[in-house]
N, C-alpha and C positions, 0 to 999 in steps of 0.2 A: 504494499500499499504506499503510495507518495505522502509523503508530508511536506507540508507549506507554512512558512513562520510566516506570520502577517505582523505587522508594525505597527501602531496605531499610537496617535498623540497621546501624550496626559493631561495638554496643557489647557486649560478652560477659560482664559478670559484673557482679552486682545487690551483693554484698558475698564476703568469703571463703569464705563457706558456700554462695553459688548463684550458678550461673552459666547464662546468659542469653543474650540473640542474636535471632533471625528464629524466628517460629514458623514451622516449614516450609511444613506445608500451606497457608498462608496467601498464600506465596508460590508453592507448588509447583500448586496447582489450578489459579489463574488464569495463570497461568504456560501448563501445559500448554492451556488453555481459548483464551488468545489466541492460540497457536502454533498452535492445528489452524484457525484462523481465517485464517492465513497472515499476520497482525499481524507488525511487526517490533516487538522488546523490547527495550531498552537497561536495563541494570540499576546503580544508582548506589549509593553509598553514601557518607557524610560523607568520608571518607577513602581513600578506593578500597581496594582488594587482595580478600582473603576476607573475605565475609561470615559472622559466626556464626552458627551454629543454635542454638537451645537444646536443648539434648539431651532434653527432656521429650517436645518435638515429634515426637523421632525414635524413641518405644516404640512397636513394633508395627507401625512403618512402614516400608516400603520404598522408599527414596527413588527419585523419578524422575530419571535420568540426566542429562535434558537440564535438569532445573530445577537439580539439582546442580553439574553444569559452571558453570550462568551464574552462581552464586556463590560459583566458584573466584577470579575475577578481576573484581570489579566495577571501573567508573573513579568518580573521584570527583562530586560535585556540580557541581563549577564546573567540569569535563570535559564536561560532559551538554550541553552549547549551552544554545539557548534554546527559550523556550515554543512560541515560532509553528512550531518543526520537529516539531511532535507534536499528535497528535488528542486525548492523554489522558494525566494522571499518577496512578500508584495506589501508595498506601502501605500494603504489609501491616504487621501488626503483631509483638508478642513483646513480652517486657518490654523487650527494649533500649532500645526507642524511648522511653519515658520520660527517659532519660537523655542522650539524643543528641540523637534528632531534635527534642524537645521545646525543646533549648537550640542549636540549629543556626540560625542569624540566615540562611545562603544556603541552606538548604533553604526557610525561612519565605518568603525574599523569590521564590523560583521558584515555590513553589505559588501565591503570592499574584498573581504574572506570569501562571499559566495561567486564573485565576479572571478575574481583568482582562482575558483576551483570551477569555473565553468557552468555554475549552476543558475538557473533563469532568476534573473531580476525584473522585478515588475513593479509598476507604480504608477499611480493615477492622479491626477488632479496637482494639488500641493503636495500628495504625497513624493516627488522628486525633490521639495526642500533637503531631505537625507542626504542628499549625493552633493549638496553646495560645502565645498572645501574638505571632501574626503577625499583622499590620497589613494592611489591603486597599491595592494599589498606588495607587489612584486618590483614596482618601481617608480622612479620619485616624479612622478606627474597627478593631475587631477583625475578622478575617476572618471569625467564623463569628457574626457579630450579624445575629440576624433569619432565621439559616439552620435549616432540620431535619434533622437528622442523628441518627446512631445510635452508638455506639461500645462497647467493652466495660464493661460496668456497675459500680458500683459494689458491688452485690452480689455479682456474678460476680467482682468483686476480692477481696471477703473469704473467698471460696469459697478460693481457689487458698490463701490464707495467707499472702500475701506482699504484703496491703494496707499494712503497718507500717512495710517496706522502699520505698515506691515515694514519688517526693519529692511526689505528690499523688495525688488518685483522679482518672482522667481525667474521667469523664463529670459530677463537681460542677464540677471547674474551666472544662468547656466550659459549664456553665450560668453560670458567676460573669461570665463572657465575652460573655455573648449568648445563644447558640446555644438553639436549641428539641432537647433530646436526648430522643429518642422512644424507649421501650424495651419490647424485646419479655420474654416469660417469658427466666427464665436459660436458657443454654443453646440458645436455639431457631433457627431461622434467620430472621433478620429483616434486612430491607435498608430503607432509606428514600433514593429518588430526590426531591431541591427541586430543580429546574432542570437547571443542570449537575453538580450535586452528587449523588455515589452514595456510600453508606457503608453497611457491614454491623455487625454488633453483635459478632459473636466468630468463634472459626473454623470454628462450625457455618455461617457467614453465606458463608464463601467461594465456595463455585461462584456461589452468586445474584448476589453483587457482579460476579463474570467475565461472568457473562449479562446483568447490567443495561448493563456496560460495554461489552461486544458491541453488543446492542440499542442503545446509545445513539450507538456512531459510526457504523456502518450505516445508523440512522436520518438521519445527517448528508452520508452521499457521495451 
């Protein structure tokens, strides 16, 4: 049985006026798809415990009970074990990632190890914030240098009205670090696959990212 490590944000507040966290569907849709495929899913966050969910992502949504339970008690990144235990690492987004996954050395080191072992590295929307400032395990250059990826675009960020509250604009930052960031139309379902890397642009891309991860894992069996 394939095993997938899912790393979620543990950050719940942008400022006193803006709550944040994980964008629920970016976790729940892939979680359901992976579960239906029979994959084992290990959900972790930087400090463990209950993962915060952005309240805006629950508007008009009936939360999947299994996905909701998985977020009630995450383990820490350091308790996740080694990359060789897993077929893939998956990082869903939410603005919380910009404040913790983007700054967490343990997350960056673990994702770099997945890449060094040729394991599948997948992320959606703001999930690629974990790639910022990450260094390749075997060579002194940024993890994203030369990679073709996608992520939440600067235009989409400005449309949220939260751009001025972010520590950086994700797409611009990843380009600065050598990534080839490919953008689809705003809010379109857009996925990029580059070798063992699978990335999706926004919440609308969650199902397609999950499908691409499943296909990549099954192709290796």
